[in-house]
C-alpha positions in Angstrom: 47.8 -117.3 -116.3 45.8 -119.8 -114.3 43.5 -119.0 -111.5 42.9 -121.5 -108.7 40.7 -121.4 -105.6 41.9 -122.3 -102.2 39.9 -125.0 -100.3 38.7 -124.5 -96.7 42.0 -126.2 -95.6 44.1 -123.7 -97.7 44.9 -126.3 -100.4 45.3 -125.3 -104.0 45.6 -127.4 -107.1 48.7 -126.8 -109.3 47.6 -126.9 -112.9 48.8 -130.0 -114.9 51.0 -128.1 -117.4 52.9 -126.5 -114.5 53.3 -129.9 -112.7 54.6 -131.5 -115.9 57.0 -128.6 -116.6 58.5 -128.8 -113.0 58.2 -132.5 -112.7 56.0 -132.3 -109.6 54.5 -135.6 -108.7 52.8 -137.2 -105.8 55.2 -136.9 -102.8 57.4 -134.2 -104.4 58.8 -131.7 -101.9 58.0 -128.0 -102.4 59.4 -125.0 -100.6 56.9 -122.3 -99.8 57.8 -118.8 -98.7 56.8 -115.2 -98.8 58.9 -112.7 -100.9 58.0 -109.1 -101.7 54.3 -109.6 -100.7 54.0 -112.7 -102.8 53.7 -116.3 -102.0 56.3 -118.3 -103.8 56.1 -122.1 -104.3 59.4 -123.6 -105.4 59.9 -127.3 -106.5 62.8 -129.0 -104.8 64.9 -131.5 -106.7 64.1 -135.2 -106.0 67.9 -135.8 -105.4 69.4 -132.7 -103.9 73.0 -134.2 -104.1 72.8 -134.9 -107.8 71.2 -131.4 -108.4 74.2 -129.8 -106.6 76.8 -131.7 -108.6 79.1 -129.3 -110.5 77.7 -126.3 -108.5 81.2 -125.4 -107.3 83.5 -125.5 -110.3 86.8 -125.7 -108.4 88.3 -128.3 -110.9 89.5 -130.5 -108.0 91.3 -127.6 -106.1 89.2 -127.9 -103.0 89.7 -131.6 -102.8 93.5 -131.3 -103.4 93.7 -128.6 -100.6 91.6 -130.8 -98.2 93.8 -133.9 -98.8 96.9 -131.7 -98.4 95.6 -130.4 -95.1 94.7 -133.9 -93.8 98.2 -135.1 -94.7 99.7 -132.3 -92.6 97.4 -133.0 -89.7 98.4 -136.7 -89.8 102.1 -135.8 -89.5 101.5 -133.7 -86.3 
């Protein structure tokens, strides 16, 4: 467990091992929020589109349904 001190501006230093583990670099985006009386700091992916790839395992069913709907709309 690391203990850090907040500066007068409320800034804290994230220890190097944690920055390396979560790939936090200069300019990285972090989401900070409160949950159950705790402050949570969550590293956001550098490329959210790539990070979300494969999240919905529909095996193409959603795309096929969308294309079918578009064809039906085009006929009308």
